C-alpha positions as CSV (number, residue, x, y, z in Angstrom):
1,M,8.2,-24.8,30.1
2,P,10.0,-22.6,27.6
3,S,13.8,-22.7,27.8
4,E,15.9,-19.7,28.9
5,L,16.1,-16.9,26.4
6,L,19.8,-16.1,25.5
7,V,19.6,-13.7,22.5
8,S,16.7,-12.1,20.6
9,C,16.7,-9.9,17.5
10,Q,13.9,-7.7,16.3
11,S,13.3,-6.5,12.7
12,L,16.9,-6.7,11.6
13,G,17.8,-5.3,8.2
14,K,21.1,-5.0,6.4
15,S,22.2,-3.7,3.0
16,Y,25.5,-3.2,1.2
17,G,25.2,-0.4,-1.3
18,L,22.3,-1.2,-3.5
19,Q,22.3,-4.9,-2.4
20,N,19.6,-5.6,0.2
21,L,20.6,-8.7,2.1
22,F,17.6,-9.0,4.4
23,Q,14.9,-7.0,6.1
24,G,12.6,-7.6,9.1
25,I,14.4,-10.6,10.6
26,T,12.9,-11.4,14.0
27,L,14.3,-14.4,15.8
28,S,15.0,-15.6,19.3
29,F,17.6,-18.1,20.6
30,H,17.2,-20.1,23.7
31,A,19.2,-22.6,25.9
32,G,19.3,-25.9,24.1
33,E,19.3,-24.2,20.7
34,R,20.7,-26.3,17.8
35,L,19.9,-24.1,14.9
36,G,21.1,-24.5,11.3
37,L,21.1,-21.3,9.3
38,I,20.9,-21.8,5.5
39,G,20.1,-19.9,2.4
40,P,21.4,-19.1,-1.1
41,N,24.8,-17.5,-1.6
42,G,24.5,-13.8,-0.9
43,S,21.4,-14.1,1.3
44,G,23.3,-12.7,4.3
45,K,23.9,-15.7,6.5
46,S,27.4,-14.8,7.5
47,T,26.4,-11.2,8.0
48,L,23.5,-12.2,10.3
49,L,25.9,-14.2,12.4
50,K,28.3,-11.2,12.7
51,I,25.4,-9.0,13.7
52,L,24.4,-11.4,16.4
53,A,28.0,-11.6,17.6
54,G,28.3,-7.8,17.7
55,V,31.0,-7.8,15.0
56,E,28.8,-5.8,12.6
57,T,25.8,-3.5,13.3
58,P,22.4,-3.7,11.5
59,D,21.0,-0.9,9.4
60,S,17.7,-1.3,11.2
61,G,16.4,-3.3,14.1
62,Q,18.2,-4.3,17.3
63,V,19.7,-7.3,19.1
64,A,19.2,-7.9,22.8
65,R,21.3,-10.3,24.8
66,A,20.5,-11.7,28.3
67,G,23.0,-10.3,30.8
68,F,24.4,-13.7,31.7
69,T,24.8,-14.9,28.2
70,H,28.4,-15.7,27.1
71,L,28.4,-15.6,23.3
72,V,31.4,-16.9,21.3
73,Y,31.7,-16.4,17.5
74,L,33.7,-18.8,15.3
75,S,34.3,-17.2,11.9
76,Q,35.1,-18.9,8.6
77,E,38.6,-17.7,8.8
78,D,40.7,-19.2,11.6
79,V,42.7,-16.4,13.1
80,F,45.4,-16.9,15.7
81,P,48.0,-14.6,17.3
82,A,51.2,-14.2,15.3
83,G,53.8,-16.8,16.3
84,A,51.3,-18.8,18.4
85,T,51.7,-22.4,19.2
86,V,48.9,-24.8,20.0
87,E,49.6,-24.4,23.7
88,T,49.7,-20.6,23.7
89,A,46.6,-20.3,21.6
90,L,44.7,-22.5,24.1
91,L,46.1,-20.5,27.1
92,E,45.0,-17.3,25.4
93,A,41.5,-18.7,25.0
94,L,41.2,-19.8,28.7
95,P,38.7,-17.7,30.7
96,A,40.2,-15.7,33.6
97,S,38.8,-18.2,36.2
98,H,40.9,-21.0,34.7
99,K,44.2,-19.0,34.1
100,D,45.8,-20.3,37.3
101,E,45.2,-23.9,36.4
102,G,46.3,-23.5,32.9
103,L,46.0,-26.4,30.5
104,N,45.2,-28.8,33.5
105,S,41.7,-27.3,33.5
106,I,41.0,-28.7,30.0
107,R,43.0,-32.0,30.1
108,D,40.0,-34.0,28.9
109,L,39.4,-31.6,26.0
110,I,43.0,-31.8,24.9
111,R,42.9,-35.6,25.0
112,E,39.8,-35.5,22.9
113,M,41.5,-33.3,20.3
114,A,44.6,-35.5,20.3
115,F,47.2,-33.0,19.2
116,A,50.5,-34.7,18.9
117,D,52.6,-31.7,20.0
118,L,51.2,-28.8,22.0
119,K,54.4,-26.8,21.2
120,Q,53.8,-27.0,17.4
121,A,53.5,-23.6,15.7
122,V,50.0,-22.9,14.5
123,D,51.4,-21.7,11.2
124,T,52.7,-25.2,10.4
125,L,49.3,-26.9,11.0
126,S,47.2,-28.1,8.1
127,G,43.9,-26.4,7.3
128,G,42.0,-29.3,9.1
129,W,44.1,-29.0,12.2
130,R,43.8,-25.2,12.3
131,K,40.0,-25.7,12.2
132,R,40.1,-28.2,15.0
133,L,42.2,-25.8,17.1
134,A,39.8,-23.0,16.3
135,V,36.9,-25.1,17.5
136,M,38.8,-26.1,20.6
137,C,39.6,-22.5,21.5
138,A,35.9,-21.6,21.1
139,L,34.9,-24.5,23.5
140,V,37.6,-23.5,26.0
141,R,35.8,-20.1,26.3
142,Q,32.8,-22.0,27.7
143,P,30.0,-20.4,25.6
144,D,26.4,-20.3,26.4
145,L,25.7,-19.7,22.7
146,L,28.3,-20.6,20.0
147,L,27.9,-19.0,16.6
148,M,29.7,-21.0,13.9
149,D,30.2,-19.9,10.2
150,E,30.9,-23.0,8.0
151,P,32.6,-25.0,10.8
152,T,33.3,-28.0,8.6
153,N,35.4,-26.0,6.1
154,H,38.9,-27.6,5.7
155,L,37.9,-30.6,7.8
156,D,38.2,-34.0,6.2
157,L,35.4,-36.6,6.6
158,E,36.9,-37.9,9.9
159,G,37.0,-34.3,11.2
160,I,33.4,-33.7,10.2
161,L,32.2,-36.8,12.0
162,W,34.2,-35.8,15.1
163,L,32.6,-32.3,15.1
164,E,29.2,-33.8,14.5
165,G,29.6,-36.1,17.5
166,L,30.8,-33.2,19.6
167,L,27.8,-31.1,18.8
168,K,25.3,-33.9,19.4
169,E,26.6,-34.0,23.0
170,A,27.0,-30.3,23.5
171,R,25.6,-28.7,26.6
172,F,25.8,-25.2,25.1
173,A,23.4,-23.8,22.5
174,F,24.7,-23.1,19.0
175,V,23.8,-21.6,15.6
176,L,25.7,-22.8,12.6
177,V,25.9,-21.9,9.0
178,S,26.4,-24.9,6.8
179,H,25.7,-26.4,3.4
180,D,26.4,-30.0,4.6
181,R,23.0,-31.6,4.5
182,Y,23.9,-34.7,6.5
183,F,25.5,-32.4,9.1
184,L,22.3,-30.3,9.3
185,E,20.3,-33.5,9.6
186,N,22.3,-35.0,12.4
187,A,23.3,-32.0,14.5
188,T,20.3,-29.5,14.5
189,N,16.8,-29.3,15.9
190,R,15.7,-26.1,14.1
191,I,16.4,-24.7,10.6
192,V,16.1,-21.1,9.5
193,E,16.5,-20.3,5.8
194,L,17.1,-16.8,4.6
195,N,15.5,-16.4,1.2
196,R,13.6,-13.7,-0.6
197,R,11.3,-16.5,-1.8
198,Y,9.4,-16.1,1.5
199,P,7.1,-13.2,2.3
200,D,8.9,-12.5,5.6
201,G,12.3,-13.0,4.0
202,Y,13.0,-16.2,5.9
203,L,11.4,-19.6,6.9
204,R,11.8,-21.1,10.4
205,V,11.0,-24.8,11.0
206,E,11.2,-26.7,14.2
207,G,13.0,-29.9,13.5
208,N,16.0,-31.2,11.6
209,Y,16.8,-30.8,7.9
210,S,14.5,-33.5,6.5
211,E,11.6,-32.0,8.5
212,F,12.6,-28.6,7.0
213,L,12.5,-30.0,3.5
214,Q,8.9,-31.3,4.0
215,R,7.7,-28.0,5.4
216,R,9.4,-25.9,2.7
217,L,7.7,-28.0,0.0
218,E,4.4,-27.3,1.6
219,V,5.1,-23.5,1.8
220,F,6.2,-23.4,-1.8
221,D,3.1,-25.3,-2.9
222,Q,1.0,-22.8,-1.0
223,Q,2.7,-19.8,-2.5
224,D,2.3,-21.2,-6.0
225,R,-1.4,-21.7,-5.3
226,E,-1.7,-18.1,-4.0
227,E,0.0,-16.8,-7.2
228,Q,-2.6,-18.8,-9.3
229,V,-5.5,-17.4,-7.3
230,L,-4.2,-13.8,-7.6
231,A,-3.6,-14.3,-11.3
232,N,-7.2,-15.5,-11.8
233,K,-8.6,-12.6,-9.8
234,F,-6.6,-10.1,-11.7
235,R,-7.6,-11.6,-15.1
236,R,-11.3,-11.0,-14.2
237,E,-10.6,-7.5,-13.0
238,L,-8.6,-6.8,-16.2
239,E,-11.5,-7.9,-18.3
240,W,-13.7,-5.4,-16.4
241,L,-11.2,-2.6,-16.8
242,R,-11.0,-3.2,-20.6
243,R,-14.8,-2.7,-21.1
244,G,-14.2,1.0,-21.3
245,P,-15.4,4.0,-19.3
246,K,-19.0,3.6,-20.4
247,A,-19.3,0.2,-18.9
248,R,-17.7,1.5,-15.7
249,T,-19.8,4.6,-15.1
250,T,-21.8,3.1,-12.3
251,K,-18.8,1.3,-10.8
252,A,-17.1,2.6,-7.6
253,R,-13.7,4.2,-8.0
254,G,-12.6,1.9,-5.2
255,R,-12.9,-1.1,-7.4
256,I,-10.5,0.5,-9.9
257,D,-8.0,1.2,-7.2
258,A,-8.4,-2.4,-5.8
259,A,-7.7,-3.8,-9.3
260,Y,-4.4,-1.9,-9.5
261,A,-3.5,-3.0,-5.9
262,L,-4.3,-6.6,-6.9
263,K,-1.8,-6.2,-9.8
264,N,0.9,-4.9,-7.5
265,E,0.3,-7.9,-5.1
266,L,0.5,-10.3,-8.0
267,D,3.7,-8.8,-9.3
268,E,5.2,-9.0,-5.8
269,T,4.1,-12.6,-5.4
270,R,5.5,-13.6,-8.8
271,G,8.8,-11.8,-8.0
272,R,9.1,-13.8,-4.7
273,N,8.3,-17.1,-6.4
274,A,10.8,-16.4,-9.2
275,Q,13.6,-16.4,-6.5
276,R,13.5,-20.2,-6.8
277,A,15.6,-19.9,-10.0
278,S,18.6,-22.2,-9.9
279,A,21.8,-22.6,-12.0
280,G,21.4,-24.6,-15.2
281,I,24.1,-27.2,-14.7
282,E,24.3,-29.9,-17.4
283,F,27.5,-31.7,-18.3
284,D,28.1,-32.7,-21.9
285,A,29.2,-36.3,-22.7
286,T,30.9,-37.6,-25.8
287,G,28.5,-40.5,-26.0
288,R,31.3,-43.1,-26.3
289,K,29.9,-46.7,-26.1
290,T,33.0,-48.6,-25.0
291,R,32.7,-50.9,-21.9
292,K,36.0,-49.7,-20.4
293,L,37.2,-46.1,-20.5
294,L,40.2,-46.3,-18.1
295,E,41.8,-49.2,-16.2
296,L,44.3,-49.3,-13.4
297,Q,46.3,-52.5,-13.0
298,G,48.3,-52.9,-9.8
299,V,49.0,-49.2,-9.5
300,G,51.2,-47.9,-6.7
301,L,52.2,-44.3,-5.9
302,S,54.5,-42.7,-3.3
303,R,54.9,-38.9,-2.7
304,G,57.6,-37.3,-0.6
305,G,59.0,-40.7,0.4
306,R,55.6,-41.9,1.7
307,R,53.6,-44.6,0.1
308,L,50.0,-43.5,-0.6
309,F,48.7,-46.7,-2.1
310,A,49.9,-49.9,-3.8
311,G,48.4,-52.7,-5.9
312,L,45.3,-50.7,-6.8
313,D,43.1,-52.3,-9.5
314,L,40.3,-50.1,-10.8
315,T,38.1,-49.9,-13.9
316,L,36.0,-46.9,-15.0
317,G,33.2,-47.4,-17.5
318,P,30.2,-45.3,-18.7
319,G,27.5,-44.8,-16.1
320,S,29.8,-45.5,-13.1
321,C,30.6,-43.2,-10.3
322,L,33.5,-43.9,-7.9
323,G,33.5,-42.0,-4.6
324,V,36.9,-41.5,-3.0
325,L,37.3,-41.2,0.8
326,G,40.3,-40.6,3.0
327,R,41.8,-38.2,5.5
328,N,43.5,-35.1,4.3
329,G,46.9,-36.1,2.8
330,S,45.8,-39.7,2.1
331,G,46.4,-39.4,-1.6
332,K,42.9,-38.5,-3.0
333,S,44.1,-35.6,-5.1
334,S,47.2,-37.5,-6.2
335,L,44.9,-40.2,-7.5
336,I,43.1,-37.6,-9.6
337,Q,46.4,-36.4,-11.0
338,L,47.2,-40.0,-11.9
339,L,43.9,-40.5,-13.7
340,R,44.4,-37.1,-15.5
341,G,47.9,-38.2,-16.7
342,E,49.8,-35.5,-14.7
343,L,51.6,-38.2,-12.7
344,E,53.0,-41.5,-13.6
345,P,52.6,-44.5,-11.2
346,D,55.6,-45.9,-9.4
347,A,54.2,-49.4,-10.1
348,G,51.5,-51.0,-12.2
349,S,50.0,-49.5,-15.4
350,I,47.1,-47.3,-16.5
351,V,45.3,-48.2,-19.7
352,R,43.2,-45.5,-21.4
353,V,41.0,-45.8,-24.5
354,D,42.1,-43.8,-27.5
355,E,41.4,-40.1,-27.5
356,L,39.9,-40.3,-24.0
357,K,38.2,-37.0,-23.0
358,V,38.8,-36.2,-19.4
359,V,37.4,-33.0,-17.7
360,S,38.4,-32.2,-14.2
361,F,37.3,-29.8,-11.4
362,D,40.2,-28.5,-9.3
363,Q,39.3,-27.7,-5.7
364,K,42.0,-25.0,-5.6
365,R,40.4,-23.4,-8.7
366,E,43.9,-22.9,-10.2
367,Q,42.2,-23.3,-13.6
368,L,40.8,-19.8,-13.2
369,D,42.8,-16.7,-14.0
370,K,41.2,-14.5,-11.4
371,R,42.5,-11.3,-12.9
372,L,40.2,-11.7,-15.9
373,S,36.6,-10.4,-16.0
374,L,33.7,-12.7,-15.6
375,R,32.8,-12.0,-19.2
376,E,36.3,-13.0,-20.4
377,T,36.3,-16.1,-18.2
378,L,32.9,-17.4,-19.3
379,A,33.5,-16.6,-23.0
380,P,37.2,-16.5,-23.7
381,M,36.8,-16.6,-27.5
382,G,34.5,-13.6,-27.8
383,E,30.9,-12.6,-27.1
384,S,29.5,-16.2,-27.3
385,V,30.0,-19.8,-26.3
386,V,29.1,-23.0,-28.0
387,F,27.2,-25.4,-25.8
388,Q,26.1,-28.8,-27.1
389,G,26.6,-27.5,-30.7
390,K,24.5,-24.4,-30.3
391,P,25.9,-20.8,-29.9
392,L,24.8,-18.8,-26.9
393,H,25.5,-15.1,-26.1
394,V,27.7,-14.6,-23.1
395,S,24.9,-12.8,-21.2
396,A,22.5,-15.7,-21.7
397,W,25.3,-18.1,-20.6
398,A,25.9,-16.0,-17.5
399,Q,22.2,-15.9,-16.7
400,R,22.1,-19.7,-16.8
401,F,24.5,-19.6,-13.8
402,L,22.6,-16.8,-12.0
403,F,25.0,-14.0,-12.9
404,P,23.3,-10.7,-13.7
405,M,24.5,-8.5,-16.5
406,E,26.1,-5.9,-14.2
407,K,28.6,-8.5,-12.9
408,L,30.0,-9.4,-16.3
409,G,32.7,-6.7,-16.0
410,L,33.8,-7.7,-12.5
411,P,37.2,-9.5,-12.1
412,V,36.8,-13.1,-11.0
413,E,38.8,-12.4,-7.9
414,R,36.0,-10.2,-6.6
415,L,33.4,-13.0,-6.9
416,S,32.4,-15.0,-3.8
417,G,33.7,-18.6,-3.4
418,G,30.3,-20.0,-4.5
419,E,30.2,-17.7,-7.6
420,Q,33.8,-18.9,-8.5
421,A,32.7,-22.5,-8.2
422,R,29.8,-21.8,-10.6
423,V,32.2,-20.1,-13.1
424,L,34.4,-23.2,-13.1
425,I,31.4,-25.5,-13.6
426,A,30.3,-23.3,-16.5
427,R,33.7,-23.7,-18.1
428,L,33.7,-27.5,-17.6
429,M,30.2,-27.8,-19.2
430,L,31.6,-26.5,-22.5
431,K,33.9,-29.6,-22.8
432,P,32.4,-32.9,-23.8
433,A,33.7,-35.6,-21.5
434,D,34.1,-39.3,-21.2
435,I,35.2,-39.0,-17.5
436,L,34.5,-36.2,-15.0
437,L,37.2,-36.0,-12.3
438,L,35.7,-33.9,-9.5
439,D,37.9,-32.8,-6.6
440,E,35.7,-31.1,-3.9
441,P,33.2,-29.5,-6.4
442,T,30.8,-28.6,-3.6
443,N,33.0,-26.2,-1.8
444,D,31.2,-22.9,-1.2
445,L,28.1,-23.9,-3.2
446,D,24.7,-23.2,-1.6
447,I,22.2,-26.0,-1.1
448,A,20.1,-25.0,-4.1
449,T,23.1,-25.2,-6.4
450,L,24.2,-28.5,-4.8
451,E,20.9,-30.0,-5.6
452,V,21.1,-29.0,-9.2
453,L,24.7,-30.2,-9.5
454,E,23.6,-33.5,-7.9
455,E,20.8,-34.0,-10.5
456,S,23.1,-33.2,-13.4
457,L,25.8,-35.6,-12.3
458,A,23.2,-38.3,-11.7
459,E,22.2,-38.0,-15.4
460,F,25.7,-37.8,-16.8
461,P,26.2,-40.9,-19.0
462,G,30.0,-41.1,-18.7
463,A,32.2,-42.1,-15.7
464,I,32.7,-39.9,-12.6
465,V,35.4,-39.9,-10.0
466,L,34.1,-37.9,-7.0
467,I,36.1,-36.6,-4.1
468,T,33.8,-34.7,-1.7
469,H,33.1,-34.2,2.0
470,D,29.4,-33.9,1.2
471,R,28.2,-37.2,2.4
472,F,24.7,-36.7,0.9
473,L,26.1,-36.2,-2.6
474,M,28.6,-39.1,-2.2
475,D,25.9,-41.5,-1.0
476,R,23.4,-40.4,-3.7
477,L,25.8,-40.7,-6.7
478,S,28.4,-43.3,-5.9
479,D,27.9,-47.0,-6.9
480,R,31.1,-47.9,-4.9
481,L,33.6,-46.1,-2.6
482,L,37.4,-46.3,-2.5
483,Y,38.9,-45.6,0.9
484,L,42.6,-44.6,1.1
485,D,44.1,-44.8,4.6
486,G,47.2,-42.7,3.6
487,A,49.6,-45.5,4.6
488,G,49.4,-47.6,1.5
489,K,46.1,-49.5,2.2
490,T,43.1,-49.3,-0.1
491,Q,39.6,-50.7,0.4
492,F,36.4,-50.7,-1.5
493,F,32.9,-50.3,0.0
494,A,29.5,-50.6,-1.5
495,D,28.3,-47.3,0.0
496,Y,28.8,-44.7,2.7
497,P,26.8,-46.6,5.4
498,Q,29.0,-49.7,4.9
499,W,32.1,-47.5,5.2
500,L,30.7,-45.9,8.3
501,E,29.9,-49.2,9.9
502,A,33.4,-50.5,9.2
503,R,34.9,-47.3,10.7
504,Q,32.8,-47.7,13.9
505,A,33.8,-51.3,14.2
506,D,37.5,-50.4,13.9
507,A,37.2,-47.4,16.2
508,P,38.4,-49.2,19.4
509,R,41.6,-50.3,17.6
510,A,42.3,-47.3,15.5
511,T,44.3,-44.2,16.3
512,A,40.8,-42.9,16.0
513,R,39.6,-39.5,15.1
514,T,42.9,-37.8,14.5
515,E,45.1,-37.0,11.5
516,A,48.3,-36.9,13.6
517,P,50.2,-39.7,15.4
518,A,50.1,-39.9,19.1
519,R,53.0,-38.3,20.9
520,K,55.8,-40.8,21.9
521,K,58.7,-40.7,24.2
522,P,61.9,-39.5,22.6
523,A,63.6,-42.3,20.8
524,P,67.4,-42.9,20.9
525,A,69.5,-41.2,18.2
526,L,70.5,-43.2,15.2
527,S,73.7,-45.2,15.3
528,Y,76.3,-45.0,12.5
529,E,75.0,-48.2,10.9
530,E,71.4,-47.0,11.1
531,K,72.3,-43.7,9.4
532,K,73.9,-45.7,6.6
533,E,70.7,-47.9,6.4
534,L,68.5,-44.8,6.1
535,D,70.7,-43.4,3.3
536,R,70.3,-46.7,1.4
537,I,66.6,-47.3,2.1
538,D,65.2,-45.5,-0.9
539,K,67.0,-48.1,-3.2
540,K,65.6,-50.9,-1.1
541,I,62.1,-49.5,-1.5
542,E,62.6,-49.2,-5.2
543,K,63.8,-52.8,-5.5
544,A,61.0,-54.2,-3.4
545,E,58.3,-52.3,-5.3
546,A,59.9,-53.4,-8.6
547,E,59.5,-57.0,-7.4
548,V,55.8,-56.4,-6.7
549,A,55.4,-54.9,-10.1
550,A,57.2,-57.8,-11.8
551,V,54.9,-60.3,-10.1
552,Q,51.8,-58.3,-11.0
553,L,52.9,-58.2,-14.6
554,Q,53.1,-61.9,-14.7
555,L,49.7,-62.2,-13.2
556,H,48.3,-60.2,-16.2
557,D,50.0,-62.4,-18.7
558,P,47.2,-64.1,-20.8
559,A,49.5,-67.1,-21.3
560,I,49.2,-68.2,-17.7
561,M,45.6,-67.1,-17.0
562,S,44.4,-70.7,-17.4
563,D,47.2,-72.2,-15.3
564,A,45.7,-72.5,-11.8
565,G,48.8,-73.8,-10.2
566,R,51.0,-71.1,-11.6
567,L,48.5,-68.4,-10.6
568,K,48.3,-69.7,-7.1
569,E,52.1,-69.6,-6.9
570,L,52.3,-66.1,-8.2
571,Y,49.6,-64.8,-5.8
572,A,51.7,-66.3,-2.9
573,Q,54.8,-64.5,-4.3
574,L,52.8,-61.3,-4.6
575,K,51.7,-61.5,-1.0
576,V,55.3,-62.0,0.2
577,A,56.6,-59.1,-2.0
578,E,53.9,-56.7,-0.7
579,A,54.6,-57.7,2.9
580,R,58.3,-57.0,2.2
581,V,57.4,-53.5,0.9
582,G,55.3,-52.8,4.0
583,E,58.2,-53.9,6.3
584,I,60.7,-51.6,4.5
585,Y,58.3,-48.6,4.7
586,A,57.7,-49.3,8.4
587,R,61.5,-49.4,9.0
588,W,61.9,-46.2,6.9
589,Q,59.3,-44.4,9.0
590,E,60.9,-45.5,12.2
591,L,64.4,-44.3,11.1
592,E,63.0,-41.0,9.8
593,S,61.2,-40.4,13.0
594,R,64.2,-41.0,15.1
595,A,66.5,-39.0,12.8
596,A,64.1,-36.0,13.3
597,G,64.3,-36.3,17.0
598,G,61.4,-38.6,17.9
């Protein structure tokens, strides 16, 4: 029996100026819907969601909603009332039927979200926590159909897994726009791709993402065959037309008209099939043949009085790819800064080969001057660039990254997030590299560009350090994973499934799916002696970490490498010294917490 119809749309069309986003979109959404909406950047995914939500109106077609359907729209931007706290934002979201009960009506949901302080101002929350709160406010509204535009934005991997688990158990229907292929695989039961590549402008497939990929391949193969058949037919008709009027005197005028109609059909088919064009991403390597490019020996780093990691040993060599995992704030970007030479470690050493070439992708895109035009940004030295020793005109270089000529004069700030990411990749490709340091390179990229980026990185002969929430990319490229817990501990894993298995095994003991500590009862104020202890604790930390570094230095002394007894003694000393550092940090955190009022 078909499920209950919630929303339907008929022949929707939308354009902005001369840009036609889509035409003739006809879809229906039912109870139990778990739909993933995908498509290239600029195909109109976000606009379609807004039309379904009633935020925007279509140029043509109509949307019909069942009278009982309660629809909730979760946009990419998390907007809350000015001055809101977590508590007031939730109270504002409560439906009228639950206002009298207040937050008591959603106790279980609040416990699931595990906010440490409901009185905390929303403006002070991190991007990940703002996204969690936005999701929570949407759920509080008890939707029948939830429309979500890039709901994993700003979430760390723990947050993505939390949201994925929530959607798997959801009793409401949902439509989500996402480029996260694992997320689509695990959370959806239907995929719709908006793409001019298809005759109807979109492809709808019942099933998850892997089933969609199989069906899309079949459709593309069929369209390629249709193009070939049309091309062969037109070739025969063209030969007939070229025989001249005398040869055609007895031919019907209808055949001539049919030949030109066939040409138009062939041109249209070729135009659609050409929409499969993708960015030409190819990173340039120096070709250095050394076994070790960069080595970390016993490296430790603290930021803002908090230890991020200690005793980290790491070697990067050609052909290796290190994936880095950890919650937001765990030190992933700080590790990139260390490797780039922008930070110095508090302990340990970093050894680099001579004239090491390091190229990095900054997730904040601060390397881009967004006031400059696209032309100036792609080719800062004039009208051409030099790629792999060959000059290329800026227009050809722009076309390689799917930028039409008319966009070359636009300032970078007017480009979409995905377009800005492609610009940054284009700039990085001009720099031969031994090591690529990639901090969230997949943000805002559509799936087609992600796939090209993935293939290019897989072929890069140098070393790669990859920070990404894209589990598909991480699992495909990384030959090992480094996990940072944000409290000083580091751990290596062979791959993503091994990390996930370890995470699930630790779940009953961990403070689980949160980035914030559980709320505690107010602790007693610091005594006079404890205040003095807190004032002196920085020096104690420095001294303890210096002891760790001194022992690590001895361990790397070649003179004792063959002395098993001395090595055993030094490893024992190192264990004691590291434990001492941990104790001092724990004491520092306790005193800091109490000094701040609990």
